[in-house]
MMTF fields as JSON, N, C-alpha, C and O atoms, coordinates in Angstrom:
{
  "mmtfVersion": "1.0.0",
  "mmtfProducer": "UNKNOWN",
  "numBonds": 427,
  "numAtoms": 428,
  "numGroups": 107,
  "numChains": 1,
  "numModels": 1,
  "chainsPerModel": [1],
  "groupsPerChain": [107],
  "chainIdList": ["A"],
  "bondAtomList": [4, 2, 8, 6, 12, 10, 16, 14, 20, 18, 24, 22, 28, 26, 32, 30, 36, 34, 40, 38, 44, 42, 48, 46, 52, 50, 56, 54, 60, 58, 64, 62, 68, 66, 72, 70, 76, 74, 80, 78, 84, 82, 88, 86, 92, 90, 96, 94, 100, 98, 104, 102, 108, 106, 112, 110, 116, 114, 120, 118, 124, 122, 128, 126, 132, 130, 136, 134, 140, 138, 144, 142, 148, 146, 152, 150, 156, 154, 160, 158, 164, 162, 168, 166, 172, 170, 176, 174, 180, 178, 184, 182, 188, 186, 192, 190, 196, 194, 200, 198, 204, 202, 208, 206, 212, 210, 216, 214, 220, 218, 224, 222, 228, 226, 232, 230, 236, 234, 240, 238, 244, 242, 248, 246, 252, 250, 256, 254, 260, 258, 264, 262, 268, 266, 272, 270, 276, 274, 280, 278, 284, 282, 288, 286, 292, 290, 296, 294, 300, 298, 304, 302, 308, 306, 312, 310, 316, 314, 320, 318, 324, 322, 328, 326, 332, 330, 336, 334, 340, 338, 344, 342, 348, 346, 352, 350, 356, 354, 360, 358, 364, 362, 368, 366, 372, 370, 376, 374, 380, 378, 384, 382, 388, 386, 392, 390, 396, 394, 400, 398, 404, 402, 408, 406, 412, 410, 416, 414, 420, 418, 424, 422],
  "bondOrderList": [1, 1, 1, 1, 1, 1, 1, 1, 1, 1, 1, 1, 1, 1, 1, 1, 1, 1, 1, 1, 1, 1, 1, 1, 1, 1, 1, 1, 1, 1, 1, 1, 1, 1, 1, 1, 1, 1, 1, 1, 1, 1, 1, 1, 1, 1, 1, 1, 1, 1, 1, 1, 1, 1, 1, 1, 1, 1, 1, 1, 1, 1, 1, 1, 1, 1, 1, 1, 1, 1, 1, 1, 1, 1, 1, 1, 1, 1, 1, 1, 1, 1, 1, 1, 1, 1, 1, 1, 1, 1, 1, 1, 1, 1, 1, 1, 1, 1, 1, 1, 1, 1, 1, 1, 1, 1],
  "groupList": [{"groupName": "UNK", "atomNameList": ["N", "CA", "C", "O"], "elementList": ["N", "C", "C", "O"], "formalChargeList": [0, 0, 0, 0], "bondAtomList": [1, 0, 2, 1, 3, 2], "bondOrderList": [1, 1, 2], "singleLetterCode": "X", "chemCompType": "L-PEPTIDE LINKING"}],
  "groupTypeList": [0, 0, 0, 0, 0, 0, 0, 0, 0, 0, 0, 0, 0, 0, 0, 0, 0, 0, 0, 0, 0, 0, 0, 0, 0, 0, 0, 0, 0, 0, 0, 0, 0, 0, 0, 0, 0, 0, 0, 0, 0, 0, 0, 0, 0, 0, 0, 0, 0, 0, 0, 0, 0, 0, 0, 0, 0, 0, 0, 0, 0, 0, 0, 0, 0, 0, 0, 0, 0, 0, 0, 0, 0, 0, 0, 0, 0, 0, 0, 0, 0, 0, 0, 0, 0, 0, 0, 0, 0, 0, 0, 0, 0, 0, 0, 0, 0, 0, 0, 0, 0, 0, 0, 0, 0, 0, 0],
  "groupIdList": [1, 2, 3, 4, 5, 6, 7, 8, 9, 10, 11, 12, 13, 14, 15, 16, 17, 18, 19, 20, 21, 22, 23, 24, 25, 26, 27, 28, 29, 30, 31, 32, 33, 34, 35, 36, 37, 38, 39, 40, 41, 42, 43, 44, 45, 46, 47, 48, 49, 50, 51, 52, 53, 54, 55, 56, 57, 58, 59, 60, 61, 62, 63, 64, 65, 66, 67, 68, 69, 70, 71, 72, 73, 74, 75, 76, 77, 78, 79, 80, 81, 82, 83, 84, 85, 86, 87, 88, 89, 90, 91, 92, 93, 94, 95, 96, 97, 98, 99, 100, 101, 102, 103, 104, 105, 106, 107],
  "secStructList": [7, 5, 7, 7, 7, 1, 3, 3, 3, 1, 1, 4, 4, 4, 6, 6, 1, 7, 6, 6, 1, 1, 7, 3, 3, 3, 7, 1, 2, 2, 2, 2, 2, 2, 2, 2, 2, 2, 2, 2, 2, 2, 2, 2, 2, 2, 2, 2, 2, 2, 2, 2, 2, 2, 6, 6, 7, 1, 7, 2, 2, 2, 2, 2, 2, 2, 2, 2, 2, 2, 2, 2, 2, 2, 2, 2, 2, 2, 2, 2, 2, 2, 3, 3, 3, 3, 3, 3, 2, 2, 2, 2, 2, 2, 6, 1, 1, 7, 6, 6, 7, 5, 2, 2, 2, 2, 7],
  "xCoordList": [51.074, 51.096, 50.179, 49.036, 50.676, 49.848, 49.603, 50.483, 48.396, 48.039, 47.055, 46.155, 47.232, 46.302, 45.251, 45.565, 44.001, 42.89, 42.27, 42.193, 41.831, 41.159, 39.65, 38.889, 39.221, 37.81, 37.459, 38.321, 36.194, 35.699, 34.307, 33.667, 33.857, 32.53, 31.456, 31.574, 30.422, 29.33, 28.37, 27.876, 28.101, 27.136, 27.763, 28.618, 27.339, 27.853, 27.561, 28.352, 26.445, 26.084, 27.033, 27.03, 27.836, 28.757, 30.159, 31.018, 30.402, 31.726, 32.06, 31.255, 33.268, 33.73, 33.291, 33.723, 32.458, 31.992, 33.033, 33.923, 32.931, 33.862, 33.788, 32.813, 34.833, 34.95, 33.77, 33.297, 33.291, 32.218, 30.848, 29.883, 30.753, 29.491, 29.442, 30.34, 28.424, 28.3, 29.037, 29.478, 29.154, 29.783, 30.76, 30.691, 31.656, 32.655, 32.384, 31.716, 32.912, 32.738, 34.098, 34.87, 34.416, 35.685, 35.725, 34.736, 36.89, 37.03, 38.189, 38.347, 39.004, 40.108, 40.055, 39.284, 40.893, 40.917, 41.411, 41.002, 42.287, 42.764, 41.611, 41.52, 40.749, 39.58, 38.649, 38.15, 38.422, 37.569, 38.191, 37.475, 39.522, 40.191, 40.099, 40.017, 40.111, 39.931, 38.547, 38.41, 37.532, 36.174, 36.08, 35.434, 36.721, 36.705, 37.409, 36.968, 38.499, 39.199, 38.306, 38.273, 37.582, 36.645, 35.576, 35.276, 35.008, 33.98, 34.541, 33.853, 35.781, 36.405, 36.614, 36.384, 37.049, 37.23, 35.9, 35.828, 34.848, 33.532, 33.052, 32.473, 33.284, 32.877, 33.656, 33.092, 34.95, 35.76, 35.259, 35.146, 34.96, 34.429, 33.097, 32.844, 32.235, 30.946, 31.132, 30.415, 32.102, 32.392, 32.899, 32.518, 33.764, 34.256, 33.123, 33.058, 32.245, 31.107, 30.192, 29.769, 29.892, 29.019, 29.644, 28.968, 30.943, 31.626, 31.676, 31.501, 31.913, 31.962, 30.582, 30.477, 29.525, 28.176, 27.84, 27.161, 28.313, 28.049, 28.733, 28.244, 29.856, 30.576, 30.141, 30.691, 29.155, 28.626, 29.435, 29.27, 30.296, 31.096, 30.417, 29.862, 30.473, 29.914, 31.058, 32.223, 30.731, 31.746, 32.291, 33.232, 31.736, 32.196, 31.928, 32.585, 30.955, 30.638, 31.788, 31.901, 32.645, 33.773, 34.772, 35.325, 34.997, 35.874, 35.289, 36.002, 33.964, 33.286, 33.401, 33.723, 33.139, 33.214, 34.636, 34.831, 35.626, 37.024, 37.433, 38.011, 37.136, 37.51, 36.744, 37.288, 35.497, 34.728, 35.315, 35.422, 35.693, 36.29, 37.636, 37.929, 38.447, 39.733, 39.501, 40.159, 38.578, 38.282, 37.749, 38.141, 36.86, 36.323, 37.417, 37.45, 38.306, 39.409, 40.325, 40.724, 40.657, 41.516, 40.811, 41.435, 39.527, 38.774, 38.666, 38.796, 38.434, 38.335, 39.657, 39.668, 40.755, 42.072, 42.327, 42.873, 41.939, 42.116, 41.296, 41.785, 40.065, 39.226, 39.78, 39.775, 40.252, 40.781, 42.043, 42.215, 42.911, 44.177, 44.093, 44.846, 43.199, 43.134, 41.792, 41.485, 40.991, 39.697, 39.775, 40.379, 39.173, 39.142, 37.9, 36.78, 38.091, 36.94, 36.319, 35.232, 36.981, 36.536, 35.876, 35.376, 35.861, 35.263, 34.413, 34.583, 33.506, 32.636, 33.141, 33.981, 32.616, 32.969, 32.513, 33.153, 31.408, 30.922, 31.914, 32.056, 32.606, 33.624, 34.74, 35.221, 35.148, 36.196, 35.679, 36.4, 34.432, 33.863, 33.698, 33.942, 33.285, 33.078, 34.362, 34.388, 35.429, 36.694, 36.916, 37.901, 36.028, 36.216, 37.416, 38.038, 37.733, 38.883, 39.768, 39.275, 41.061, 42.029, 42.673, 43.08, 42.762, 43.343, 44.856, 45.486, 45.428, 46.879, 47.31, 48.501, 46.371, 46.707, 46.856, 46.38, 47.51, 47.678, 46.321, 45.405, 46.194, 44.937, 44.517, 43.327, 45.47, 45.126, 44.726, 43.95, 45.238, 44.897, 43.678, 43.073, 43.294, 42.192, 40.83, 39.822, 40.761, 39.464, 38.982, 37.902],
  "yCoordList": [0.421, 0.604, 1.761, 1.832, 2.637, 3.75, 3.602, 3.2, 3.933, 3.911, 5.033, 5.278, 5.703, 6.758, 6.119, 5.563, 6.207, 5.605, 6.61, 7.804, 6.099, 6.911, 6.711, 7.59, 5.553, 5.182, 4.667, 4.152, 4.806, 4.252, 3.684, 4.008, 2.842, 2.244, 3.323, 4.344, 3.081, 4.039, 3.936, 4.957, 2.724, 2.529, 1.75, 0.891, 2.051, 1.377, -0.132, -0.924, -0.535, -1.957, -2.77, -3.999, -2.115, -2.823, -2.953, -3.592, -2.355, -2.389, -3.814, -4.5, -4.249, -5.58, -6.683, -7.826, -6.374, -7.366, -7.492, -6.649, -8.528, -8.666, -7.468, -6.716, -7.319, -6.177, -6.053, -4.943, -7.147, -7.106, -6.84, -6.572, -6.912, -6.637, -5.161, -4.658, -4.497, -3.079, -2.212, -2.677, -0.959, -0.042, 0.872, 1.057, 1.428, 2.358, 3.732, 3.873, 4.735, 6.116, 6.804, 6.582, 7.634, 8.358, 9.347, 10.02, 9.426, 10.371, 11.335, 12.283, 11.109, 12.01, 12.363, 11.789, 13.319, 13.719, 12.575, 12.47, 11.713, 10.572, 9.604, 9.051, 9.414, 8.558, 9.133, 8.416, 10.433, 11.079, 11.025, 10.883, 11.138, 11.046, 9.626, 9.454, 8.625, 7.244, 7.063, 6.443, 7.609, 7.536, 8.337, 7.903, 9.499, 10.326, 9.622, 9.726, 8.908, 8.167, 7.058, 6.837, 6.363, 5.339, 5.945, 5.404, 7.065, 7.717, 8.234, 8.197, 8.712, 9.205, 8.065, 8.232, 6.904, 5.758, 5.306, 4.961, 5.306, 4.938, 5.955, 5.574, 7.227, 8.267, 8.162, 8.328, 7.887, 7.693, 6.5, 6.574, 5.407, 4.227, 4.504, 4.036, 5.268, 5.617, 6.504, 6.364, 7.42, 8.266, 7.462, 7.717, 6.485, 5.624, 4.801, 4.636, 4.293, 3.512, 4.371, 3.945, 5.572, 6.478, 6.86, 6.886, 7.156, 7.542, 6.389, 6.597, 5.187, 4.055, 3.783, 3.411, 3.96, 3.79, 4.881, 4.623, 6.095, 7.2, 6.965, 7.424, 6.257, 5.971, 4.661, 4.244, 4.02, 2.795, 1.552, 0.519, 1.634, 0.473, -0.25, 0.375, -1.562, -2.316, -2.732, -2.715, -3.094, -3.548, -2.466, -2.718, -1.271, -0.2, -0.475, 0.08, -1.34, -1.699, -2.434, -2.419, -3.078, -3.814, -2.865, -3.177, -1.72, -0.719, -0.164, 0.048, 0.075, 0.537, -0.506, -0.175, -1.75, -2.819, -2.976, -3.159, -2.907, -3.054, -1.933, -2.198, -0.686, 0.45, 0.446, 0.852, -0.006, -0.095, -1.147, -0.919, -2.289, -3.347, -2.893, -3.152, -2.23, -1.715, -0.69, -0.744, 0.233, 1.247, 0.641, 1.057, -0.338, -0.99, -1.747, -1.741, -2.392, -3.116, -2.189, -2.501, -1.06, -0.084, 0.464, 0.608, 0.768, 1.269, 0.208, 0.529, -1.04, -2.127, -2.32, -2.513, -2.269, -2.409, -1.243, -1.437, -0.034, 1.133, 0.982, 1.288, 0.517, 0.334, -0.786, -0.675, -1.855, -2.987, -2.61, -3.022, -1.845, -1.515, -0.272, -0.154, 0.654, 1.922, 2.146, 3.276, 1.103, 1.227, 0.822, -0.197, 1.607, 1.314, 0.467, 0.973, -0.822, -1.692, -1.526, -2.05, -0.812, -0.745, 0.564, 0.673, 1.552, 2.838, 3.339, 2.913, 4.238, 4.79, 6.162, 6.773, 6.623, 7.961, 9.016, 10.059, 8.75, 9.692, 9.814, 10.893, 8.72, 8.777, 9.744, 10.5, 9.723, 10.636, 12.07, 13.014, 12.222, 13.566, 14.249, 15.449, 13.489, 14.069, 14.162, 14.821, 13.513, 13.585, 12.449, 12.467, 11.457, 10.303, 9.471, 8.794, 9.523, 8.794, 9.783, 10.655, 9.649, 10.493, 9.671, 8.53, 10.249, 9.541, 9.527, 10.568, 8.344, 8.195, 7.927, 7.758, 7.883, 7.62, 6.133, 5.314, 5.799, 4.403, 3.791, 4.475, 2.506, 1.803, 1.847, 1.948, 1.774, 1.729, 3.09, 3.168, 4.162, 5.49, 6.079, 7.004, 5.573, 6.177, 5.722, 6.318, 4.715, 4.218, 4.915, 4.603],
  "zCoordList": [26.75, 25.313, 24.938, 25.389, 24.134, 23.669, 22.181, 21.42, 21.791, 20.385, 20.138, 20.941, 19.033, 18.637, 17.743, 16.69, 18.175, 17.432, 16.47, 16.758, 15.321, 14.326, 14.376, 13.974, 14.869, 14.906, 16.294, 17.007, 16.676, 17.932, 17.672, 16.673, 18.579, 18.438, 18.428, 19.106, 17.659, 17.548, 18.736, 19.215, 19.216, 20.295, 21.447, 21.234, 22.644, 23.837, 23.794, 24.306, 23.193, 23.14, 22.262, 22.333, 21.443, 20.551, 21.128, 20.521, 22.292, 22.903, 23.313, 23.943, 22.945, 23.3, 22.347, 22.496, 21.388, 20.416, 19.298, 19.189, 18.476, 17.35, 16.397, 16.387, 15.611, 14.709, 13.755, 13.513, 13.216, 12.232, 12.867, 12.152, 14.203, 14.877, 15.262, 15.936, 14.845, 15.179, 14.173, 13.122, 14.519, 13.58, 14.308, 15.524, 13.533, 14.039, 13.456, 12.431, 14.125, 13.693, 13.721, 14.654, 12.726, 12.748, 13.911, 14.202, 14.576, 15.689, 15.477, 16.246, 14.446, 14.13, 12.65, 11.88, 12.274, 10.863, 9.986, 8.83, 10.513, 9.724, 9.427, 8.331, 10.404, 10.189, 9.139, 8.271, 9.229, 8.237, 6.84, 5.849, 6.757, 5.451, 4.886, 3.67, 5.737, 5.278, 4.651, 3.597, 5.307, 4.769, 3.468, 2.515, 3.432, 2.217, 1.059, -0.085, 1.343, 0.286, -0.271, -1.482, 0.606, 0.159, -0.75, -1.815, -0.321, -1.122, -2.449, -3.468, -2.44, -3.674, -4.664, -5.862, -4.168, -5.064, -5.653, -6.833, -4.84, -5.367, -6.401, -7.419, -6.155, -7.098, -8.402, -9.483, -8.298, -9.501, -10.309, -11.532, -9.623, -10.309, -10.974, -12.085, -10.295, -10.888, -12.112, -13.103, -12.042, -13.198, -14.382, -15.524, -14.106, -15.187, -15.798, -17.016, -14.964, -15.434, -16.304, -17.378, -15.838, -16.58, -17.918, -18.947, -17.891, -19.132, -20.136, -21.337, -19.644, -20.578, -21.168, -22.337, -20.384, -20.927, -21.934, -22.928, -21.683, -22.607, -23.95, -24.982, -23.944, -25.182, -25.823, -26.842, -25.222, -25.801, -25.476, -26.125, -24.494, -24.1, -22.94, -22.036, -22.987, -21.867, -20.945, -21.344, -19.745, -18.806, -17.904, -17.151, -17.951, -17.078, -15.616, -14.735, -15.365, -13.982, -13.314, -12.089, -14.104, -13.528, -12.866, -11.811, -13.479, -12.87, -11.588, -10.607, -11.601, -10.392, -9.281, -8.14, -9.616, -8.614, -8.088, -6.886, -8.963, -8.551, -7.593, -6.539, -7.955, -7.111, -5.783, -4.756, -5.797, -4.561, -3.631, -2.426, -4.175, -3.355, -2.791, -1.624, -3.586, -3.108, -1.994, -0.955, -2.205, -1.2, 0.087, 1.177, -0.027, 1.159, 1.9, 3.131, 1.169, 1.803, 2.581, 3.703, 1.994, 2.68, 3.915, 4.967, 3.803, 4.949, 6.041, 7.222, 5.669, 6.641, 7.384, 8.6, 6.659, 7.306, 8.252, 9.339, 7.852, 8.727, 10.003, 11.091, 9.882, 11.069, 11.94, 13.166, 11.326, 12.091, 12.858, 14.005, 12.249, 12.901, 13.778, 14.745, 13.465, 14.187, 14.88, 15.26, 15.052, 15.71, 17.175, 17.508, 18.04, 19.475, 19.77, 19.71, 20.088, 20.324, 21.706, 21.952, 22.612, 24.002, 24.408, 25.528, 23.533, 23.875, 22.715, 21.573, 23.021, 21.989, 21.554, 22.214, 20.445, 19.969, 20.969, 21.109, 21.665, 22.676, 23.829, 24.404, 24.178, 25.227, 24.849, 25.693, 23.599, 23.14, 23.073, 23.393, 22.657, 22.52, 23.877, 24.001, 24.896, 26.225, 27.033, 28.072, 26.574, 27.291, 28.273, 29.011, 28.305, 29.189, 28.755, 29.574, 27.486, 26.947, 26.212, 25.496, 26.387, 25.693, 24.589, 24.811, 23.41, 22.284, 22.404, 22.59, 22.297, 22.424, 23.846, 24.106, 24.773, 26.178, 26.417, 25.632, 27.489, 27.852, 28.135, 28.591, 27.864, 28.092, 29.554, 29.851, 30.463, 31.882, 32.424, 33.376, 31.841, 32.349, 31.682, 32.225, 30.515, 29.766, 30.267, 29.89, 31.082, 31.544, 32.725, 33.227]
}
């Protein structure tokens, strides 16, 4: 089975651990765009919050919270489906692992 990964583990000590343990790092442009989309949604929410406060409206924080939760959910799904739990970003950077290669040949 071949799969192209967007994210890989940040540290060797986190390899093989559950998804929520440790952290992932983007290794392709798609991974970086996922992180950028999350940051864009948070920035948009912050802008809406700031604008609503400037106009004297309360509750602008709800839009910020909603957009942040949506952005985090999309990023979490991207990491869950496109994250390599068995290799680190350094493995991809040094060429020890090839992205899109078979699991048996990439080790």
